[in-house]
N, C-alpha and C positions, 0 to 999 in steps of 0.2 A: 182689285187685281187687274193689271193690264193684260189684255188678251194677246196672244200671238197672232201674227198676220202672215198668211200665205196667199200671195196674189199671183195667179197664173194667167198668162195671156198668150195667145198665139197671134200670128200675123196673117190677116186676110181671110178670116174665117167668118162667113156670112151665117146669120141666124137660121136661115131656111135649110141649111145643110147640117141638120142634126136629127136624130130620131125623135127628139122632143117635139119637132114640128112635122113629123110624119115622113121625113125623107128616108129613102132607101139606103141609109148609111148606118153602120153599126157604131153606136155611141152608148153602150150600157152604163159606163161609169158616170157619164153626164146625167143619164136618167137616174142613177142611184143618188147622185148629188142633189138632183131636183126633188126627189122624193123625200129627202131629209132637209131640204132648204127651201129657198124661194127663187122662182124664175121671174126675171124682169122681161116681159114680152117685147117691150119697146125700148131697148137700150140703143141709143143712137150715137154714132160717131160724129163728134162736133166738127171734125175736119178729116174726112175719110182718106187719109194717106199717112204714111208711117211716122216721119219725124214730127209733124205738127200734133198728131195724136199723142205721141209719147211726152212731148213738152207739156201739153194740156193736162195729161194724167199726173205728171209729177208736180206741176205748179198749181193746178186748180184754176188756171187762167186760160182765156181764149187766145187764139194765135195773134191777134192784133194788140194784145196786151203784153204777152211774153216775147213777141217778135219772131216766133217760129212758125212760119206759114209755108215753107218750102222744105223739101228733103235736103239732107246733107249740109245743114247749118248747125252751129254750136249753140246749145242752150247757155244762156247767161249764168254765171256763178253768183250773181247779185240778187237773185230771186229766191225767196224761201221755197224749198222743195220738200216733198214727202219724206225723202230719205234723210235730209238734214234735220227736219222736225222730229222724226222718230229717234234718230240717234241722240239728239239733244234731250229727248224725253226718256232716255234710259234704255232704249232698245239695242240689241245686237242686230246689225243690219247685214243683208246679203243680196246680191244681184247675180243672176246666172242667165247667160244667153245673149240675145241681140240687144244692143243699146241704141245705136242710130241717133245719137244726140251730140256727137262731138266733131261735127264738121265734115269735110269732104275727103278725109283720108280714112277710107272704110276699114283698112287693116291696120291703122296706126295705133300705137300704144297710148293708152290713157293712164297717166301716172296717178298714184294715190294723191288724194288732195281734192280741191274744190270741184274739178271737172267730173268727179265721180258722184257728186251731189248727195253725199252722206252715206253711200253704200260701202261698208268697210270690207266685207268678204266678197271676193270679186272673181268671177270666171266668165269673161265677157270678150266679145269682139264688137267693134262699133257696128259693123254691118257685113253680113254675108248671106248668100242664098245658094250655098253649095252644101247640101245637107249630108252628103256622104264623104266630103272632104273639107269639113268645117273646122275653122281655126279659132283660137282664143288666147287670151292672156290670163294668168292665174295670180291673183293677189298682187304682190309687189314685184313679180318677176317680169322683166321686159322682154323675155324671149318667147316668141310665139309658139304655141303648141297646136296639136290637132286633136279634136274629139275623135274617139274610136267609133267607127261605124256610122250609123244614123244619128245625127247630133242630138235630136230630141231625147233619145234614150240615154245617152251619156250625160247630157245636161241634167236629166232627171236624177241620174246617179249622183251628180254634184249637189242637187237640191236635197236629196236624201241625206247625204253626208252633213250638210249644213243643219238640217233639222235634228239629226242624231247628236250634234254637239250640245243640244239643250240638256243632255244628261249631266254635263259638267259645267253648266253655266246657269246661274239663277236668274239672269236677265230674261225678260220676254224677248222673242225674236220676231223680226220682220223680214220676209224673203219675197223677192220678185223673181219669178221664173218666166223667162221670155223666149218662147219657141219661135223659130223662123217659119216652119210650115203652118198651114197648107199654101202659103205664098208660092207662086211658080218659082222654079221649075217643078211642074206637077208630078213628074215621074222620077224625080231624084230621091228614091226611096227603095228599101229592100223589096225584092220580088215577092216575098211572102205576103206583103200587104197589097201589092198590085194584083196578085192572083185572086184576092177576095172580090175584085171588081172587074170582071171581063169587059173589055172595051165595048163589045157589041151589046152588052146588057146595061150599060151605064144609064142611069135615070136622067131624063131630060125635062126641065121645067117647061110648062106650056108656053112661056114667053120667050123661049130660046128656039128660034126658027131654023138656024143653021148651026147645030151643035158640033163641037169638036169632042167626040166621045172619048178620045184618047186623053185629052186634058181633064174632062169631067171624071173619068175613072181614077186618074192619078190624084185629083183633088180629094175625092172621097177616101182614097187609100190613106192620104196624109191625115185626114180627120180621124179615121179609125186608129191609126198609129198613135196619135196624140191622146185619144181617149184612153188607151191602154196606160199611158204614162200618168194621166190624171188618176187612174185607179191605184197606181203604186203610191202616190202621195196620200190619197184617202186611206189606204190600208195602213200606211206608216203612222199617220196621226191617230188612227183608232187603236192600233197596237200599243202606242205609247200613251194612251189615255189623254191625248192633247186636244181632241176634237171639241170637248165641252168648253174649252177656253181659247178657241182659235177662230179668227175670222178667215174663212176660206172662200176665195172668189175665183171663178173661171170666166174669162171673157176674151175679146179680141179687139184689135185696134180699129179694124174696118173690115168690110166684106170684099167680095170679088164677084164681078158680073159673070164671068166664065160663059159668055155668049148670050146671056139674057138681054133682050132688047137690042141685039146685035152689037153689044158693047163688051169690052174687056176690062179687067182689073178694077180700079177704084176711081175716086175723085168725082163720082157722079151722084146725083140725088136719089136714084132708085134704091129700093130697099135692099137689093142684093149688095149694094155698095155701102149703105149707111147703117143698116140694122144688123147688130151683132148679138151672139149669145151672151147671156149674163145670168149666172147662178151663183147664189151666196148662201153659206151657212155661217152663223155667227151666234155668240152668246146672247141669250134673251130673245132669240128668234120667235116670232109669232106667225102662225099660219103655215106651219111645216107642210111641205108638199104642195104649196099653192103657187099660182101664177098671177102676178100683178101687171096691170095694164098701163100704169102711169109712165109716160116717157121719162127717161133719165138720160143724162148726158155724161160724157167722159170727164168733164171738168168737175162733176160732182163727187168723183171717187176720192180725191185727195182729202177734202174736208171731212168726208164721211169716215175714212179710215182714221184720221186724226181724232175725230170725235169718239170712236170706239176705244181709242187708246188713252183717252182722257187728256189729250194735249190741246192747248189753245190753237185755234185756227188763225193763221197770220192775217194781218190786214192786207188787202189787195187780192185775196182769193175771191174768185167770181163764181165758183161752183157752189152748190147747195149741200148742206149736211143732210144726208138721207138716212142717218142711223135710226131715227124714230120711225121711219117708214118700215124698215125691216123688223123692228121690235114692237110694232103694233101701236105706236104712239101717234101715228099720222095716217089718215085714211088714204086709200088708193083712189084718189081723185084724179081728174084729168089735169094735164099740164101741157106745155109746149117746149119742145127741144129745138134749139137752133143748130143748123148745120150749114156748111159753107165750103166753097172752093174760091179762095182769094186770088191766087195766081196759078192758073192751070200750067202743068209742065209734063214733060216726058210723054207718057202714053195718052194723056188727055190733052187735046189741042182745041177744045171748044172754049166758049166764053166763060168768064167768071160767073158764079151764081151764089145766091143765098137762099136758104129754105127753112121751113119749119115742119116739124113732124109732131102731130098729136097722136093720141091713141088710135084715132081712126083715119085722119087725113094727112096727105103729103101735099105741100105747096112749095114751089120753087120759082124764083124769078132770076133771069139772066140780066146782063146789062142792057139788052135790047128789049126787055119787057117781060111780063108774066110768061112762064114757060110750061110748068106742069101742075096739074091738080088731079089727085086721085083719092077715091074713096076706098081705102084699103080693107074695109069690112065687106063691101059687096064686090070688090074688084082686087082680090089679094095678089094677083100677078101684075097688077098695074098696066092693064092693056087698054083702058078707056080713059084717055086724057080729057078732062072736063074743062080745061082752061078756056076762058072767055066764052063759054056757053051761057046764054041768057038765063037759063033755068037755075044755074049755079052761081049767079052773080053775087048774091048776098053772102054765100059761103066763101067765095073767093075774096070778097071785100073784108070779111072777118079775119081770114087767115093772113091777108096782106097787112091788116092792122097789127096782128101779132108780130109779123116780121118787122114792120116799121118800129114798133116799140122795142124789140130786142136789139135791133141794129143801133137805135139811139142809145140804149143802155150800154152798149159796147163801144160807143163813139165811133162807129164804123160808117163812113160816108158812102160806101159801096162805089168805089171808083175803079177804073180799069187797072189791070195788073201792074202796069208800069209805075203807077202812082205809089204803090206800096213797095215795090222793088227799089225805086229811087229813095223813098222815105227812109228805108232801113239800110240802104247802101249795099245791096247784094249785087253780085255779078252773075248773070245767067247766060246760057248758050241760046242757040237759035230755037230750041224747043222750050225755052223758059225755065230750064233746070239749072241748078248749081252744078257745074262740072265737078266730078269726083274721080279719085284714084282708088284702085283696089289694093 
């Protein structure tokens, strides 16, 4: 019997900002999910920025394979995707929320057909971050609408409606619910949530020397608001006796520095940018209430979900099938996750970089040479950069070897940004970004 799939992800939610990791933020439903499922402690964003992550998630391919390494470019309709494979495999498919895979017209209509990548029921806008005046298109109607109130709540209403249709449809269903928060603007949220996090009391990480507490309190408020909506989905699945045959996942596309290391937003190799929450409940789950340390990558999610669904994984998929890890057929051994910034743009103006994350170490190299090396076990806030220190030379050489191997497997020559922009024929502005219209 094919399981239902409910894949929920937010935008820019870093792993350290959950109560699962001891942060002073209220996330009881994530804790509840963790107590009944498995937490992946080291879920790594392979390309910590919106559009590249989304393309990697849907295709199971790294950015230099699917060609999506910048925001606001359109995902090819010639690559097998998660939605298309699930639909062909007999699933009723639905997508709700932010898409950001259809080019540089962020409020443009995406007609039914190939550009929706297999998702039939549709309540989507390509991209917006106006959470109290958020718009969307519904199914085959080309007239734009507005979500009532805070969009994460009314988007969850739409997700509830989609799940309830299972009463009248014998097919298994697959739903993606894509929330925009806690991505900035941090305080675009009802006051009831902001009031839970007074600005002067906002928790500050030790590696954030000049914090903006107003931004931090709003970020935490968004996380708590989303946790409430996660609870609604959990309650519904339980009330309908669907949980035993449903793969339920909560994660995020990438994190947010929010001032740590003096940095903002994403596209950086520090954990606040690349490490995201990941909790799963699924049929055949082994180790309920456990935390696994093996690094996993976002390209792994598409083949894993297809494996749960009993659908063949297409040729060309680069991610790994992790279903046996979650069901006890594969040990929680160490591994290496590849992460990268191919062409920096917009708020990140530094050099391109490539990096690896093991369960313990972070290593990153820029075009100008080795850059960062952290022992995340002894230095969880990544404040002691061990790069090029003689006593860690053997460790650095080992991690560099991992990186060289992974780049060779991806056929990535690690060239300057312009090399890839020219190769794929993109036009960018002075900040390296694809110009877009709202």
